[in-house]
DOMARVO-481941 format. One record per residue (C-alpha): residue number from 1; residue in three letters; z, y, x. Coordinates in steps of 0.5 Angstrom, whole numbers, plus 500, padded with zeros to 3 digits. Each point is the difference from the previous one (the first is absolute). Layout:
<nodes>
  num  residuo   zz   yy   xx
  NUM      ALA    Z    Y    X
...
</nodes>
This chain:
<nodes>
  num  residuo   zz   yy   xx
    1      MET  777  225  519
    2      LEU  507  498  502
    3      PRO  505  498  495
    4      ALA  504  505  497
    5      LEU  506  495  497
    6      ARG  504  495  504
    7      PRO  503  493  497
    8      GLY  507  503  497
    9      ASP  498  507  499
   10      ARG  503  503  494
   11      LEU  496  504  495
   12      LEU  500  505  495
   13      VAL  495  500  495
   14      ASP  498  505  495
   15      PRO  499  495  493
   16      GLY  497  507  497
   17      ALA  495  502  505
   18      PHE  494  498  497
   19      ARG  501  503  493
   20      GLY  495  504  499
   21      ARG  496  499  506
   22      PHE  496  494  503
   23      PRO  503  498  508
   24      LYS  496  503  506
   25      ALA  497  496  505
   26      GLY  506  499  506
   27      GLU  505  501  495
   28      VAL  505  494  501
   29      VAL  502  496  494
   30      VAL  504  495  497
   31      VAL  496  495  495
   32      ASP  502  494  497
   33      ASP  498  494  504
   34      PRO  493  498  496
   35      GLU  501  493  504
   36      GLY  507  500  497
   37      ARG  503  497  507
   38      VAL  505  506  500
   39      ARG  502  505  495
   40      TRP  497  506  504
   41      LEU  495  501  505
   42      VAL  500  507  504
   43      LYS  493  502  502
   44      ARG  496  506  502
   45      VAL  495  502  494
   46      ALA  492  499  503
   47      ALA  496  502  494
   48      VAL  501  502  493
   49      ASP  496  498  494
   50      ALA  502  504  495
   51      PRO  495  499  495
   52      GLY  501  492  501
   53      GLY  508  502  500
   54      THR  501  496  507
   55      ILE  502  502  507
   56      GLU  498  496  507
   57      VAL  506  499  504
   58      ARG  500  499  507
   59      GLY  506  498  505
   60      ASP  501  504  507
   61      SER  500  493  503
   62      ALA  493  498  498
   63      ASP  500  493  504
   64      ARG  507  498  496
   65      SER  500  503  494
   66      ARG  499  498  493
   67      ASP  496  505  496
   68      SER  494  502  496
   69      ARG  495  496  505
   70      HIS  504  494  498
   71      PHE  501  501  492
   72      GLY  496  506  498
   73      PRO  501  506  497
   74      VAL  507  502  497
   75      PRO  500  502  493
   76      LEU  503  507  499
   77      ARG  505  497  495
   78      ALA  503  496  506
   79      VAL  502  506  505
   80      VAL  508  501  500
   81      GLY  500  506  503
   82      ARG  498  504  506
   83      ALA  505  498  507
   84      TYR  501  507  503
   85      ARG  506  500  504
   86      ILE  504  494  505
   87      TYR  507  501  499
   88      LEU  503  494  504
   89      PRO  501  498  506
   90      ILE  502  507  501
   91      GLN  497  501  506
   92      ARG  493  499  497
   93      ARG  502  505  494
   94      ARG  494  504  499
   95      PRO  494  502  495
   96      LEU  494  495  499
</nodes>
């Protein structure tokens, strides 16, 4: 899969997107970094374990990505929101 995002992209994030529903596979989400290296990670949902209250996240660049293959499933409470649009740089402005 080609990466949807590039370094320097600025995103619009809906923090209320998952009130009343679980994330769906394929959606781009912002999650608290479980390892604490950075504040947030932007990843694609790979799988949802609703009874377990977790999601598996993957980066689009599998060979360079820190994701659930390294740190395991992410609790739903760590999901900050759904990233839905690149707004900067202007030439890359588009929905995700």
